[in-house]
NUZA-976379 format. One line per 8 residues: their letters; for each residue y negated, x negated, z of N, C-alpha, C. Coordinates in steps of 0.02 Angstrom, whole numbers, plus 50000, padded with zeros to 5 digits. Each point is the difference from the previous one (the first is absolute). Example, Ala and Ser with C-alpha at 12.3 -4.5 7.8 and 13.67 -1.06 7.14 Angstrom:
AS> 50284/49340/50390/49941/50045/50000/49940/49955/50000; 49947/50018/49964/49941/49958/50003/49945/50039/50037
END
This chain:
MQIASPPP> 50184/50522/50387/50023/49995/49932/50047/50057/49986; 49988/50037/49947/50045/50053/49979/50038/49977/49938; 50061/50021/49994/50040/49982/49942/50020/50063/49963; 49978/50007/49938/50015/50059/49960/50062/49986/49958; 50054/50035/50015/50063/49996/49962/50025/49929/49988; 50017/49962/50052/50026/49933/49989/50069/50003/49968; 50018/49948/49961/50067/49999/49970/50054/49997/50053; 50063/50016/49982/50055/50004/50049/50010/49936/50042
LAQRVLAD> 49996/49941/49969/50008/49938/50038/49946/49993/50052; 49938/50015/49981/49944/49996/50047/50010/50051/50056; 50025/50060/49984/50012/50050/50052/50050/49975/50051; 50054/49967/49976/50051/49974/50046/49971/49945/50044; 49962/49954/49969/49970/49945/50039/49951/50028/50051; 49959/50047/49979/49952/50030/50047/50035/50038/50056; 50054/50036/49983/50037/50036/50052/50030/49951/50050; 50027/49944/49975/50027/49949/50045/49946/49973/50046
LIYAPGAV> 49940/49988/49973/49946/49974/50041/49977/50051/50052; 49997/50063/49980/49976/50052/50046/50048/50008/50059; 50065/49998/49986/50049/50014/50053/50028/49937/50033; 49978/49942/49978/50023/49938/50031/49969/49992/50069; 50036/49969/50047/49970/49988/50066/49943/49950/49994; 49953/50006/50045/49943/49953/49999/49938/50033/49972; 49950/49959/49992/49934/50025/49977/50002/50018/49926; 49963/50052/49984/49989/50020/49931/49929/49980/49983
RRFSGHEG> 49991/49967/49945/49934/49975/49980/49967/50048/49952; 49936/50010/50008/49961/50042/49955/49957/49955/49956; 50003/50011/49935/49961/49961/49952/49941/50041/49975; 49941/49973/50003/49940/50034/49975/49967/49956/49949; 49989/50028/49940/49969/49959/49949/49981/50037/49937; 50018/50064/49995/49983/50040/49941/49956/50058/50021; 49957/50021/49954/49962/50062/50007/50044/50054/49970; 50028/50043/50041/50044/50053/49974/50073/49980/50003
SVTSLEIS> 50040/50033/49960/50073/49993/50001/50025/49935/49969; 50058/49978/50025/50038/49947/49967/50043/50035/49948; 49996/49976/49938/50034/50033/49944/50060/49960/49974; 50006/49938/50020/50057/49958/49979/50010/49945/50051; 50063/49976/50004/50017/49951/50051/50057/49956/49976; 49996/49935/50014/50053/49952/49982/50005/49949/50056; 50060/49986/50022/50013/49948/50050/50030/49941/49964; 49975/49940/50015/50025/49939/49966/50074/49989/50016
RDGQTALS> 50033/49962/49957/50072/49988/50010/50015/49964/50066; 49953/49958/50022/50012/49964/50063/49981/50042/50061; 49972/50059/49990/49983/50045/50055/49940/49978/50041; 49963/49950/49978/49943/49974/50038/49934/50033/49981; 49995/50025/49938/49938/50030/49977/50014/50067/49966; 49947/50038/49991/50005/50064/49965/49936/50011/49960; 50005/50039/49948/49942/50022/49962/49994/50075/50007; 49940/50024/50010/49988/50072/49999/49945/50014/49949
GGADGTVV> 50013/50050/49958/49950/50023/49952/49971/50064/50026; 49935/50008/49992/49967/50058/50029/49967/50047/49950; 49986/50060/50025/49963/50049/49961/49929/49975/49985; 49977/49951/50038/49934/49971/49990/49999/49948/49943; 50057/49988/49967/50003/49953/49945/50010/49928/50020; 50009/49987/50064/50010/49931/50023/50073/49988/50018; 50017/49935/50004/50066/49978/50022/49989/49951/50057; 50039/50008/50053/49994/49954/50058/50067/49965/50009
RWDLRDGS> 49998/49935/50008/50059/49960/50017/49999/49990/50075; 50055/50019/50033/50005/49999/50073/50048/49946/50023; 49984/49969/50057/50046/49957/50035/50036/50045/50050; 50064/50011/49989/50038/50047/50042/50014/49972/50069; 49993/49935/50009/50013/49970/50066/49945/50018/50050; 49937/50001/49977/49946/50015/50047/49957/50060/49980; 50014/50029/49941/49964/50059/49978/49932/49987/49968; 49985/49937/49988/49934/49984/49971/49999/50009/49924
AMTRLVGH> 49942/50017/49975/49990/50005/49927/49987/49929/49975; 50043/49976/49956/49995/49932/49974/49953/49997/49939; 50005/50049/49956/49962/50001/49938/49985/50072/49982; 49940/50012/49974/49981/50066/49975/49987/49992/49925; 50036/50036/49959/49995/49995/49928/49960/50060/49973; 49945/49986/49967/49956/50052/49974/49997/49993/49924; 50019/50053/49964/49998/49995/49927/50012/50067/49966; 50033/50046/50035/50012/50066/49971/49943/50048/50018
TSPVTAVA> 49989/50049/49957/49948/50049/50012/50027/50069/50018; 50066/50005/50006/50033/50063/50020/50057/49982/50047; 50032/50050/50031/50054/49985/50047/50055/49955/49971; 50022/49953/50040/50054/49955/49980/50065/50039/50005; 50036/50005/49945/50061/50041/49998/50064/49960/50006; 49996/49933/49993/50061/49959/50004/49980/49928/50018; 50043/49968/50040/49991/49929/50016/50068/49966/49998; 50001/49937/49981/50061/49960/50000/49982/49928/50015
VNANGSQA> 50045/49965/50035/49991/49929/50017/50056/49961/49967; 49984/49941/49971/50053/49959/49970/50044/49970/50054; 50054/49968/49979/50052/49976/50047/49973/49951/50052; 49956/49954/49979/49976/49950/50049/49936/50021/50035; 49976/50060/49985/49941/50026/50035/49934/49971/49978; 49998/49965/49944/49937/49969/49978/49958/50045/49955; 50031/50050/49969/49964/50044/49955/50017/50073/50014; 49953/50043/49981/50011/50072/50006/49978/50034/49936
ATGACARF> 50030/50056/49986/49978/50044/49946/49982/50066/50032; 49943/50028/49979/49977/50064/50026/49984/50046/49942; 50012/50064/50009/49988/50049/49947/49955/50056/50022; 49959/50024/49954/49955/50056/50013/49981/50030/49932; 49961/50053/50003/49975/50031/49939/49932/49970/49983; 49992/49976/49939/49937/49971/49979/49954/50053/49970; 50029/50052/49971/49960/50052/49969/50038/50066/50002; 49965/50053/50018/50030/50067/50002/49981/50039/49937
NQSGDTCA> 50037/50054/49986/49983/50042/49942/49935/50037/50013; 49976/50038/49951/49935/50033/50006/49996/50048/50059; 50054/50034/50016/49999/50046/50056/50006/49964/50067; 50019/49936/49999/50004/49960/50060/50062/50010/50042; 50050/50036/49974/50059/50014/50040/50062/49961/49978; 49996/49963/49945/50057/49962/49976/49978/49930/49981; 50041/49952/50016/49984/49930/49982/50009/49990/49925; 49949/49976/49967/50004/49986/49928/50014/49927/49985
LGEIILWD> 49986/49956/50049/50011/49928/49989/50017/49967/50067; 50062/49977/50007/50021/49965/50060/49985/49926/49995; 49988/49968/50057/49987/49928/49999/50042/49965/50052; 50017/49938/49985/50035/49956/50046/49957/49938/50009; 49992/49980/50063/49965/49937/50014/50050/49952/50032; 50004/49940/49974/50041/49946/50028/49954/49957/50043; 50020/49988/50062/49959/49965/50050/50033/49936/50024; 49960/49951/50016/50022/49941/50039/49988/50018/50073
LETGTQLR> 50052/50005/50039/49993/50023/50069/49970/49948/50047; 50006/49937/49983/49970/49948/50043/49924/50000/49995; 49974/50010/49939/49927/49997/49990/49968/50068/49995; 50040/50052/49986/49973/50067/49992/49967/50011/49932; 50012/49956/49953/49968/50006/49934/50045/50037/49950; 49967/50033/49953/50036/50034/49947/50023/49948/49949; 50063/50003/49982/50027/49955/49949/50000/50033/49931; 50012/50065/50000/50003/50036/49936/49992/50075/50013
RLQELNDE> 49970/50034/49951/49991/50073/50003/50028/50029/49936; 50047/50047/50007/50031/50033/49942/49982/50074/50001; 49974/50025/49945/49983/50071/49994/50031/50026/49935; 50066/50009/50002/50035/50018/49939/50044/50061/50008; 50004/50029/50058/50045/50057/50011/49960/50065/49995; 50023/50047/49961/49966/50064/49991/50022/50051/50052; 50008/49977/50061/50023/50044/50054/49988/49965/50066; 50007/50037/50055/49994/49968/50065/50060/49955/50012
ITALAFSN> 49993/49954/50046/50054/49953/50018/50026/50021/50068; 50065/50016/50003/50029/50024/50063/50041/49948/50037; 50020/49946/49966/50039/49947/50032/49993/49936/49960; 50004/49943/50035/49998/49934/49969/50054/49957/50031; 50026/49953/49961/50050/49952/50025/49997/49937/49959; 50009/49943/50033/50007/49936/49966/50073/49990/49981; 50013/49970/49942/50069/49981/49983/50021/49943/50046; 50065/49990/50008/50025/49947/50045/49975/49932/49980
DEQFIMAA> 49992/49987/49934/49975/49935/49978/49924/49997/49998; 49967/50054/50020/49927/50006/50004/49965/49991/49933; 50037/50011/49945/49970/49995/49934/49970/50066/49977; 50021/50055/50032/49978/50066/49979/49979/50042/50060; 49955/50046/49986/49983/50052/50049/50018/50066/49966; 50042/50039/50033/50019/50065/49974/49955/50054/50032; 49981/50049/49959/49958/50055/50024/50034/50066/49983; 49999/50045/50047/50027/50068/49988/49942/50047/49990
PGMGP> 50000/50036/49943/49946/50048/49987/50012/50065/50038; 49946/50037/50009/50004/50064/50035/50027/50056/49956; 50004/49988/49935/50025/50050/49953/49960/50065/50005; 49934/49993/49994/49955/50057/50005/50011/50050/49944; 49960/50053/50000/50010/50055/49952/49991/49977/49928
END
């Protein structure tokens, strides 16, 4: 698994794992690079978004893939898990501009992590999605745009 530009928190967690004593686990589940990563608040699971457009939910205790979420048609650029770990939001580009180099329509998919089903699909952002977060009360999902040209 390759990780392309992980956020600072993920870099620190990964650095701690790499240099911690004991075995280091290798996770395999994406075709190509990992483009986004989120560790649950309880530290038991993680989500990885891939360049292949899929999201994998991992059990960090044994390294197994718990759920594979398929719904995006382009690289997953952001993932977020709600506080109790029951839902995830994932972001990707739904449509590119005519030249194919800029995202013209970003999309967010809300998932039920226990069943792997899509709960909602939002395609309202005129830009790529670079970060996602749930509000503390889980009433809102915040999305950061890429602020393209």
